[in-house]
N, C-alpha and C positions, 0 to 999 in steps of 0.2 A: 838195609833200612827199607821200610815200606812206607808208602804215602797213601792214606785213605781219605777219600772225599765222599761224604754221604749226601744223598738227596732223599726226597720222599720215597722213591721207588728203587733206586739203584745205589750201589756202593762201588766205587772204583778203587782198586788197589794197584799201585804201580810197583813192579818188581824188577830188580836188577839180577838177572840170572847168574852173574858172576859171583854174587855175594849172598843173595837171599835163597833160602831152601825152597825146593819145589813145593808149591802150594797143594793142599789136599784137593783131590778131584780134577787136577789139571790133565793127567794122562787119560782119564776117562773121557773128558771133554774132547781132547785131541783125537782119540780113537773114534768117538761118536760122530765127529764131524769129518772124519776121513782126512785129517790134515797130515801132510807128508812129513818126512824125517826132519827137515829144518825147523819144524815147530816143537820138536822134542826138547824138553826143558834143559836137559844136560847139554845137548848140542848147542843150544842157544848160549849157554854159559861158556862153552869152549870157544865158539866163534867170536863172541863178544870180548873175551879175554885177550884176543890177539888182533883186535880191530881198532883202527883209529876212530871209528864211529860206533861206540858201544850200543848194544841192543837193550831196550826196555820192553817189558811185557805188561800191559795193563789189562786186568781182569775185572769184569763187571758182574756183580751179584745182585740178584733180586731175592730178598729174604736170605735163605741159605743156599740158593741155587746159582751156579755159575751159568750166565746166560749170554755172555759176549766177551770177545777178546780183541785187543789191538796190539800189534807188534810194530815197533818203530826203531829207527836208529837216531842217536843224538849226534848231530854233526855241527861242526864249526867251519862254515864256508870260508871265512877270512880269519887268518891268525890273529888271536887276541880279540876277535870280534864276537858278536852275539851267537848263541846257539840256535839251532833250528831242529824241529822235530820232523824227521823224514819218515813218514809212515809207510814202510815197506820192509820186507826181509831181504837181506843182501843178495842171496843167491836163489831166489824164487822169482824169476823174471816172468812178467806178464800176468801175474795173479795178485789180488789184493792181500794185504796182511791184516785184515779184520774179518771177523766171522761172528754170526749171530745165531742163536737158537731159532728154530722155525716158529716157535711160539711168540716171538717178538714181531708185532705189526709195524707198519711204517712209522707211526708216532713213537713207538717204543724205541725203534732204531735211531730215530732222530734224537730222542732224549739220551740214548746211550752215547751217541757221537758227542753231544754237548758235555756230558759228564766226563768222557775221555779227554776232551780238549782242556777242560778246567783242571783235571787231575794232572795231566802231563805237563802243562805249562806251569802249574803251581810247583810241581816237583823240580822243574829246571830253574825256577826263579825269575827275577825281573829282567834278566838278560836273555830270555828266550824270545826270539823274534816272531815265532808263530809255528804253524803246523802245515806240512805239505802231505798230501795223499797221492800216492802213485798207483798206477795199474788199475784204475777204476774203469769198469765196463760202462758203456753209454747208459744202460738202464740203472746204474748206480750213482751217477753223477748228481742226481737230484738230492740224494741224502747228504752230500758233502757241500754242495753249492749254496749260495745265498748272498745277501747284501754284504759288500765289502770283500768278497772272495773272488779269486780268479780261477776260472776253469778253462783248460786248454787241451785240445786233442794232441796227443803225442804219438810216438812210434808205437804201432800196434803189435800184437802177438800172432803167432800162427798155430792153428789147432787142426788136428786130423780127427774127424768123427769116425769112430770104429764101427762101421756097418758090415764088417767082413766076417765070414764064418771061418776063414783060415788065412794064412799068410799069402797063399797064392791068389786069393781073392783081392788082396790089396795090390799085388803086382799087376793083376789083370785090369785094375781100375786106372792104371797109369797110361799115358799115351804110348803108342807102339815104340817110338824111338826112345823114350825115357825108360820103358820097361826093358828094352834090349840093352840099353846102356847100364842099367842097374844090375841086370843079370851078369853082364860081362865083367863088371867091376867085382862082384861077389866071386866070380870064378877066378879072377886074377889073384885076389887075396888068398883064396883056398889053394891055388897052385903055386904060390910063392914058397920055395923051399927054405927061405931064410926069414920067414915070418910066422910068429906064433900068435894067434888070435884067440881070445877067450872072453866069454861073457858069463858072469855068475854073481850071485849074492854072497854075503859073508866072506869077503875077500881078505883073509888074514895073511895072504902072501904079499901084500902090497905095502910099500912104505909111503906114508902120507907126505913126507918131505920131498920125495922124488916126484910125486904127483903134483904137488904145489909148485915146485920149480918149473916143471914143464908148462903148467897153466899160467904162471906169471910171465914166462917167456912168450907164450902164445898171445896173451893179452897185450903185451908190450908191442908186439908187431902190429896188432890191429889198432892200437891207440886207445886211450881211455876216453869214453864219451864225456861230453860236457855235463857238468853238474853231477858227476859220479863221485860220491864220497865214500865208497865202500872200502877202498884199500885193496890189498891182495887177499886171496884165499889162503888161510893158514894151513900148514902141514898137519898140525894137531887136529884141526877140524876134519880134513880129508881122511886122516888116519882112522878116526872114529866112524866117519860117514860110510866108508866102503866096507866096513865090518858089520854092517847092519843087514838083517834079513829082508828089509823092505827097500834096499838099494841094490840095483844090479849094475855092476861095473864092467865095462868092456875095455880090454887092454890089447895093445899090439906091441909085441917085443920082437927084436931080432933074435937069432939063435945065440948070440953072445949075451943076451939078457938086457940089452938097452931098451928102455921104454921109448917107443916111437909115437904112440898116441894113446889117449884114453877118453872114455865118455862115462858119465853116470846117468842112470835112469832111476827116478824116485817113484816108487809104487804107492798108489792109494786106491781105494775102491772105485773112485769116479774118474781118475785121471792119472796118466803116467807122465811124469815131467822129464823131458830130455834136457838135463840140467847142464853139466859141464862138458865141454869138448876142448881138447888141446892136442896139438900134433907138431912134431918136428917138420920143418919144410924139407922138401927133397934135397936141397943143397946142403942140408945139415945131416943127411942120412935118413930122412923120412921117406915115406912112400906116397905115391899118388893113389887115388881111388879110395882111401880109407874113410873119407868123410861120408860118402854115400853108403858105403858098406856098413859104417856105424849106424846110420839111420835105419837100415834094414833090420838091424838087431833090436833097436828100440821098438820099432813097429811090431816085429815078431813077438817080442816080450809082451806087449800090450794085447795083441790079438790072441795069443795063446792063453792069456789069463782073463780074457773077456772084459777088459777095461773099456769103458765107453768112449774114451778119447785119449789122444796124446797131444801134449803141448810142447812146442819146440822153442818157445820164448820169442824174444823180439829180434828184429834184424833179419836180413837175407830173405825177405818174404818171397821174392820172385823164385829163388832157388827152392824154397820149401814148397811153394805152390806146385812145382813140377813133381813133387812127391805126394800130391793130393791134399796138402794142408791149405786151410782157408785163413785168409787174413781177417783179424778181428780188431777193430779200433780200440784204443785205450785213451784215457784222459788223466791229466794231473790237475789237482785242485789245491790251491794255496790259500790258507787262511791266516792273515796277519794277526798278531797277538791281540789287538783291541777287539776283534770279533770272536775270539775264542772264549765265549762266556756261556 
């Protein structure tokens, strides 16, 4: 079922990727804007089908042209309570889940935001409490803020600007002690006779359920952040994700075939996303040194492909700063239902 809300200039269509067919022009819009794999319509449906907070995609057209898109999760913070529109994609940490064509000026974008809010709250009905926007950069808060809205700085993200001509250039940019440490850890991984490390795209050798199990165990040790309604990453989603040509997956197995750690890197023309990371702790048979070694592989991937930047998501900013990443603040904006007009 789709929901359409017209205005003088824009028409918003709310789609449920679990049930609605992929709309015409969506893949072209995704590619044109360099949106990474999680924006793929089929992947949205797979992830949403296994999530306690299903994903909806709102597309805005002007005339016959697709000019903007908003992705959100539908969450119910309290059992049997009202629903909430959480405007983010589950596994794209630190980047917004809304995108506009360059031809839309500030007034157009404000109009698009208003149309989105009316469409999505109408879709969810009278028990929708409002709309939350996450991962907004400081220069984007003005689009979302306003009377009756709450804007708050939250945990930021870490980004590495790729100014390097080669991988060694990145290593040379690190402090002497960190550079020595990273080189040593890379050598330890390479010299371990009981460790098989591989980084590649199109990984049809991997079982998504095995990856998901390790990721769930890893997240359980760290603890689920407050106000995180994403649930676990599904095996079906990871199974499809790692088989894509625009996703590079690093795995570490022992020679018996046990998965010790893995990471995913999402490729796009403007940004490489260091997305998932999970590892067994040493007391359960895991290896030390894999976290930093895994980072070197993501950076190498981005540098060799000439991507402008690498994002490593939120959290552990001090550790990532040691690898040349810069902390960038983010904001969350909450709009109660009465102001979503």
